[in-house]
N, C-alpha and C positions, 0 to 999 in steps of 0.2 A: 270242747273245753280241754280235753287231753292234748289235742294238737297245739293249742296255745301254750301249754306248759312245755311241750317238746321244743317249740320254736324259741320260747324264752330261755330255756336251758341251753340250747345250741348257741344262742346269741351271747349268753354269759360266758360259756366256755370259749368261744371265739375271742371275746374281749379279754379274757384272762390270758389266753395264749399270746395275744398281741402285746399285752403289757409285759409278759414274760420275754418276748423278743427284744423289747426295749431294755429290760434289765440285763439280758445277755449281751446285747450290743454295748452297753455302757461298761460291762465287766470286761468284754474283749478289748474295748478301747483302753481301759485302765491297764490291761496286761500287754498293751502294744501289739495286739493281734488285729491289725487293721483290716485284713481281708475278711475275717469272720465278723468283725464289727459292721463292716459295710453290708454284708449279706443279711445280718440280723436287722439292721435298720431298713434295708430294702423290703424285708419280709413284713415288718411293721407298717411300712408305707403301703405295701400291697394290700394289707388288711385295713386300710383306710384310717390308720392312726396318725394323727398330726404330731409332728415333732415340735418340741419346745425349742427355745433359742440355744440352750446348752447342747441339746442333742443334735441340732442342726450344725452347730459349730464342730461338734465331735465328728459328724459325718464328713463335713468339708475337710477337717484336719486329717481324717483317715485317708480320703482320696489324695490329699496333698502329700501325705507321708509315703504313699505308694507310687508317687510321681504320676498320678492320673490328673493332670492339671485341668483338663477340659471339664470333667465332672466336679472337681473341686471348685472351679470357678462358678459353676451353676449353683452350688450350695452356698458359697460365699456371697454370691449375688443376693440370694434369698435372705441370708443372715444380715448383710449390710443394709438391705432395705427394711427388714423388720426392726432393726435396732436404730433406724433413722440416722445412719452414718456414725453411730457412737460405739464403734468396736475398739478393742484394745489395739495398741500399736503393733503388737506381735501379729494379731489376727489381720490387721490391715496390711502389714508387710507380706504375709502369705497370700492374701487376696491379690495384692498388686503383682506379686510374682506369677500368679496364675493368669492374670489378665495379660501380662507381658508374654508369658509362654504361649498364649493363644494368639499372639501377634496383634492384639487390639491396643495399639499404642495411643490412639486418640482417647479411648476410654481411660487408659492409664494416666494420661496427663490431666484429664478432667477429675479423676478420683483424687489425685495428689492436690490439685487446686482446692477441691472441696474439703478434703480432710484437714489440710494444713492452712486453711484460710486465715486463722487467727494466730498462726505460728510462722512468722517470716523466716526465722532461722532454719527450720526444717524445710520450708518451701524453697529457700535458696540452696540448701544442700542438695535437694532432688533436682533443682534446676541445673546445678553444676554437673551432675552425673549424666545429664541428657547428652 
């Protein structure tokens, strides 16, 4: 019985430390300390904590702000899929920049067509920039 208590206590401690990592990561992000925000988010992910959409966007933005477009694209991919293509225009613009920085121009065109399918003015704007 004592072993069960020890295991339970260890599990609770681990869970609270992981939640603390998320709080630290959000605090680092708010203070524009993107490197520490990334490491705190990675620690939470390693502890099997799932990020919500806000945290996923903050992680992607952190990578974007330190010019790590490859990792930013991975997290923007997850965010874009989880929000079913309904991200803000600023987030979409950053996502698009990451896709283009990774030289995936076909995906870039498909994203533009999908995102602006109901907005011909913006679709034409991007078409002219091509």
